C-alpha positions as CSV (number, residue, x, y, z in Angstrom):
1,M,22.1,2.3,-19.3
2,V,22.4,-0.5,-16.7
3,D,20.6,-3.8,-16.9
4,L,18.3,-4.5,-13.9
5,K,17.3,-8.0,-15.0
6,V,17.9,-11.0,-12.8
7,K,17.2,-14.7,-13.1
8,L,15.7,-16.9,-10.4
9,H,16.2,-20.5,-11.7
10,D,14.5,-20.2,-15.2
11,I,12.4,-17.1,-14.5
12,E,13.6,-13.7,-15.6
13,F,12.6,-10.7,-13.4
14,K,12.9,-7.2,-15.0
15,N,14.4,-6.0,-11.8
16,P,15.2,-7.7,-8.5
17,V,12.4,-5.9,-6.4
18,T,9.4,-7.9,-5.5
19,L,6.5,-7.5,-3.0
20,A,6.3,-10.0,-0.1
21,S,3.4,-12.3,0.4
22,G,0.9,-11.1,2.8
23,T,1.7,-7.4,2.5
24,C,0.6,-6.7,-1.2
25,G,-2.7,-8.5,-1.2
26,F,-3.2,-9.9,-4.7
27,A,-1.2,-7.2,-6.6
28,R,-4.2,-5.3,-7.7
29,E,-4.3,-3.5,-4.2
30,T,-1.1,-1.6,-5.1
31,A,-2.2,-0.7,-8.6
32,E,-3.7,2.6,-7.4
33,F,-0.2,3.7,-6.2
34,F,2.0,2.8,-9.0
35,E,2.0,0.5,-12.3
36,P,2.6,-3.1,-11.2
37,G,5.0,-3.5,-14.2
38,L,7.4,-1.2,-12.5
39,L,8.4,-4.1,-10.1
40,G,10.1,-7.4,-10.8
41,G,7.2,-9.3,-9.3
42,Y,4.7,-10.1,-6.7
43,F,4.6,-12.9,-4.2
44,L,0.8,-13.0,-3.8
45,K,-1.1,-13.3,-0.6
46,G,-1.0,-16.7,1.0
47,T,-3.7,-19.0,-0.4
48,T,-5.2,-22.0,0.9
49,L,-7.3,-24.9,-0.7
50,K,-10.5,-23.7,1.0
51,N,-11.8,-20.4,2.6
52,R,-10.0,-19.3,5.7
53,D,-11.4,-16.5,7.9
54,G,-8.1,-16.0,9.7
55,N,-7.6,-15.2,13.4
56,N,-9.8,-13.0,15.6
57,Y,-9.0,-9.3,16.0
58,P,-6.7,-7.7,17.2
59,R,-4.2,-9.4,14.9
60,M,-1.7,-6.7,14.4
61,A,0.4,-4.6,16.7
62,E,3.0,-2.1,16.2
63,T,6.4,-2.7,18.0
64,P,9.7,-0.8,18.0
65,S,11.1,-0.8,14.5
66,G,8.6,-3.4,13.3
67,M,5.2,-5.0,13.7
68,L,3.5,-8.2,14.7
69,N,0.9,-9.9,12.7
70,A,-1.3,-12.8,13.3
71,V,-3.7,-12.5,10.5
72,G,-3.9,-16.2,10.0
73,L,-3.8,-16.6,6.2
74,Q,-7.2,-15.1,5.6
75,N,-8.2,-15.7,2.1
76,K,-11.2,-17.1,0.1
77,G,-9.5,-20.1,-1.3
78,I,-7.9,-21.1,-4.6
79,D,-11.1,-21.5,-6.5
80,Y,-12.3,-18.0,-5.8
81,F,-8.8,-16.7,-6.8
82,I,-9.0,-18.5,-10.1
83,E,-12.6,-17.4,-10.9
84,N,-12.3,-13.8,-9.6
85,I,-8.8,-12.5,-9.0
86,Y,-6.6,-14.2,-11.6
87,P,-8.6,-12.6,-14.6
88,E,-8.0,-9.1,-13.2
89,I,-4.2,-9.5,-12.8
90,V,-3.3,-11.8,-15.6
91,N,-2.1,-9.2,-17.9
92,Y,0.1,-7.3,-15.3
93,D,3.6,-6.9,-16.9
94,T,5.4,-8.5,-13.9
95,Q,6.0,-12.1,-12.5
96,L,3.0,-13.4,-10.4
97,I,3.9,-16.0,-7.8
98,I,1.3,-17.8,-5.5
99,N,2.1,-18.3,-2.0
100,V,0.8,-21.9,-1.2
101,N,-0.2,-23.0,2.2
102,G,-1.8,-26.2,3.7
103,S,-2.4,-27.9,7.0
104,T,-1.8,-31.3,5.5
105,V,0.3,-32.7,2.6
106,E,-2.8,-33.5,0.8
107,D,-3.8,-29.8,1.0
108,Y,-0.6,-28.8,-0.6
109,I,-0.9,-31.2,-3.4
110,A,-4.5,-30.4,-4.3
111,L,-3.8,-26.7,-4.2
112,T,-0.5,-27.0,-6.2
113,E,-2.4,-29.1,-9.0
114,K,-4.8,-26.2,-9.5
115,V,-2.1,-23.6,-9.7
116,N,-0.1,-25.7,-12.1
117,E,-2.8,-25.0,-14.6
118,L,-2.6,-21.2,-14.7
119,D,-0.4,-20.1,-17.5
120,K,0.5,-16.7,-16.1
121,I,1.8,-18.1,-12.7
122,N,5.4,-19.2,-13.5
123,A,6.2,-20.3,-9.8
124,I,4.8,-21.0,-6.5
125,E,6.3,-20.0,-3.1
126,L,5.7,-23.1,-0.9
127,N,5.1,-21.9,2.6
128,I,6.2,-24.6,5.1
129,S,5.6,-22.5,8.1
130,C,2.0,-23.9,8.2
131,P,1.0,-26.2,11.1
132,N,0.8,-29.9,10.2
133,V,-2.5,-30.7,11.7
134,K,-1.6,-34.5,11.6
135,E,1.4,-33.9,13.7
136,G,0.0,-31.9,16.6
137,G,0.3,-28.5,15.0
138,M,4.0,-28.6,14.5
139,A,5.0,-26.4,11.5
140,F,6.3,-28.6,8.5
141,G,9.3,-26.1,8.0
142,V,11.0,-26.6,11.6
143,S,12.4,-30.1,10.9
144,C,14.2,-31.6,7.9
145,P,11.9,-34.5,7.6
146,G,8.7,-32.3,7.5
147,A,10.3,-29.9,5.1
148,E,11.5,-32.6,2.8
149,M,8.2,-34.5,2.8
150,V,6.2,-31.5,1.7
151,T,8.7,-30.3,-0.9
152,R,9.1,-34.0,-2.3
153,E,5.4,-34.4,-2.7
154,V,4.7,-31.0,-4.3
155,R,7.6,-31.5,-6.6
156,K,6.0,-34.6,-8.0
157,V,2.8,-32.5,-9.1
158,Y,4.4,-29.1,-10.0
159,D,6.1,-28.6,-13.4
160,K,7.2,-24.9,-12.8
161,T,9.7,-23.1,-10.6
162,L,9.3,-24.2,-6.9
163,I,10.4,-21.7,-4.3
164,V,10.4,-22.9,-0.7
165,K,9.7,-20.3,2.0
166,L,11.8,-21.0,5.0
167,S,11.0,-20.2,8.7
168,P,13.6,-18.5,10.7
169,N,12.5,-20.2,13.9
170,V,14.8,-23.2,13.7
171,T,18.1,-23.9,15.1
172,D,19.9,-24.2,11.8
173,I,18.2,-22.7,8.7
174,S,20.9,-23.9,6.4
175,E,20.2,-27.4,7.3
176,I,16.5,-26.9,6.2
177,A,17.6,-25.2,3.0
178,R,19.7,-28.1,2.1
179,A,17.0,-30.5,2.8
180,V,14.5,-29.0,0.4
181,E,17.3,-28.5,-2.1
182,G,17.7,-32.2,-2.0
183,Q,14.0,-32.8,-2.6
184,G,13.7,-30.7,-5.8
185,A,13.3,-27.0,-4.7
186,D,14.5,-24.6,-7.5
187,A,15.0,-21.8,-5.0
188,V,14.5,-20.8,-1.3
189,S,13.0,-17.6,0.1
190,L,13.9,-16.4,3.6
191,V,13.0,-15.4,6.1
192,N,9.5,-15.6,7.2
193,T,8.5,-13.7,10.2
194,F,10.0,-14.3,13.7
195,L,7.9,-15.6,16.6
196,G,7.3,-12.7,19.0
197,M,4.7,-11.2,21.3
198,A,3.6,-7.8,22.8
199,I,1.8,-7.0,26.1
200,D,-0.3,-4.1,27.2
201,A,1.2,-3.5,30.6
202,E,-1.7,-1.3,31.8
203,K,-4.3,-3.9,30.9
204,R,-1.9,-6.8,31.6
205,E,-3.2,-8.4,28.3
206,P,-1.5,-9.4,25.2
207,L,-1.8,-7.1,22.3
208,L,-2.8,-10.1,19.8
209,S,-5.7,-12.4,20.2
210,T,-3.4,-15.3,19.5
211,I,-1.0,-14.0,22.1
212,T,2.0,-14.4,19.9
213,G,2.6,-13.5,16.2
214,G,5.1,-12.9,13.5
215,L,7.5,-10.0,14.0
216,S,8.6,-8.3,10.7
217,G,10.1,-4.9,9.8
218,P,13.6,-3.1,10.2
219,A,14.0,-4.9,13.6
220,I,14.7,-8.3,12.0
221,K,17.0,-7.2,9.2
222,P,20.4,-8.0,10.8
223,I,19.2,-11.4,11.6
224,A,17.5,-12.1,8.3
225,L,20.6,-10.7,6.4
226,R,22.8,-13.1,8.4
227,M,20.6,-16.1,7.6
228,V,20.4,-15.3,3.8
229,W,24.3,-15.1,3.7
230,Q,24.6,-18.6,5.6
231,V,21.9,-20.2,3.2
232,A,23.4,-18.7,0.1
233,N,26.7,-20.3,1.1
234,A,25.1,-23.6,1.9
235,V,23.1,-24.3,-1.2
236,K,23.4,-24.2,-5.0
237,I,20.0,-22.9,-5.8
238,P,19.1,-19.3,-5.9
239,V,18.0,-17.4,-2.8
240,V,15.2,-14.9,-2.4
241,G,16.0,-12.4,0.4
242,I,13.4,-11.2,2.9
243,G,13.4,-9.2,6.1
244,G,13.1,-5.5,7.0
245,I,14.1,-4.1,3.7
246,M,13.2,-0.4,3.7
247,T,15.7,1.2,1.2
248,A,17.7,0.5,-1.8
249,S,20.8,0.0,0.4
250,D,19.0,-2.6,2.4
251,A,18.1,-4.5,-0.8
252,I,21.7,-4.3,-2.0
253,E,23.0,-5.7,1.2
254,F,20.7,-8.7,0.8
255,M,22.0,-9.2,-2.9
256,L,25.6,-8.8,-1.7
257,A,24.9,-11.5,0.8
258,G,23.7,-13.8,-1.9
259,A,20.1,-13.0,-2.8
260,S,19.2,-13.0,-6.5
261,V,15.7,-11.4,-5.7
262,V,14.4,-9.5,-2.7
263,Q,11.1,-9.1,-1.3
264,V,9.7,-5.8,0.3
265,G,7.0,-6.2,2.9
266,T,6.4,-4.2,6.0
267,A,7.9,-1.1,4.5
268,I,4.9,-0.5,2.1
269,F,2.7,0.1,5.2
270,K,4.8,3.0,5.8
271,D,5.0,4.3,2.3
272,P,3.5,2.3,-0.6
273,M,6.0,3.9,-3.1
274,I,9.0,2.5,-1.3
275,P,9.4,-0.5,-3.7
276,V,9.4,1.8,-6.6
277,K,12.0,4.0,-4.9
278,I,14.2,0.9,-4.2
279,V,14.3,0.0,-8.0
280,E,15.4,3.5,-8.7
281,G,17.9,3.5,-5.9
282,I,19.5,0.2,-7.2
283,E,19.8,1.7,-10.7
284,D,21.5,4.8,-9.3
285,Y,24.0,2.5,-7.2
286,L,25.0,0.6,-10.3
287,K,25.6,3.7,-12.3
288,R,27.7,5.2,-9.4
289,H,29.7,2.0,-9.2
290,N,30.2,1.6,-12.8
291,M,28.4,-1.7,-12.7
292,Q,26.6,-2.9,-15.9
293,S,24.0,-5.4,-14.4
294,A,22.2,-5.9,-11.3
295,S,23.3,-9.6,-11.3
296,E,26.8,-8.4,-10.6
297,L,25.6,-7.7,-7.1
298,I,24.6,-11.2,-6.3
299,G,26.9,-12.7,-3.8
300,A,29.5,-10.0,-4.4
301,L,30.3,-9.5,-0.6
302,Q,34.0,-9.3,-0.1
303,V,35.1,-11.4,2.9
């Protein structure tokens, strides 16, 4: 038998496979396909302090080897989550992590304080790709001062594991990673989606109502993998790897590059069972290579 358990800061995951925020809803949506306890964890849908209706339709578009989305963080707010969703998922035998979003630092703080009271939630994923409305809409995570400010203020009010989700739409993602590490982040997750667009040439119109959106799927994997490797070599805190993971081999590559945990996202739109197949594939890989533990894969790239 091989040991699939991995640790991220002080959280133990039964295996390194989790689902990415925005693709799995609030975990209960996947329960009709497989037992949630088969996965290491869920990074729950992006949550805000108040209700958000999201962007106008159309807000998803298929692209070669990927997809664009501009959903716009549609959710009913943290109070609705606490009252109506949390009681349904609290007994799932897996790690549950809330993706926290805000348009101001005050939003982040108020939302985090509410999450801090939820016993089953052992970590938050701080999404710093949100637009800072006080700074003309610039995302917090595209500059070191912005990333540092949000991380520092949330750290003051959050007692558990703080994972900061990094945007790839920057010049040097390692610089941002070091900045949030310096302000108390316990781990970083990367990458969020890449900014892209698609056009209907016949109609001469953009395919998304917002014109641009976030690109995900296999198309981004090589770039995401490179960024995970760079960040893992730049910081001392653990890394969560995200970006185009479709197979067990993809997940293993991210772990070899330095990821302790991986997130599967767009793949589940193709086949909801892919995450479970990835867990099985990692176990098979470990057996074939005479490895005793999934943790042996972390950062084991030979260069």
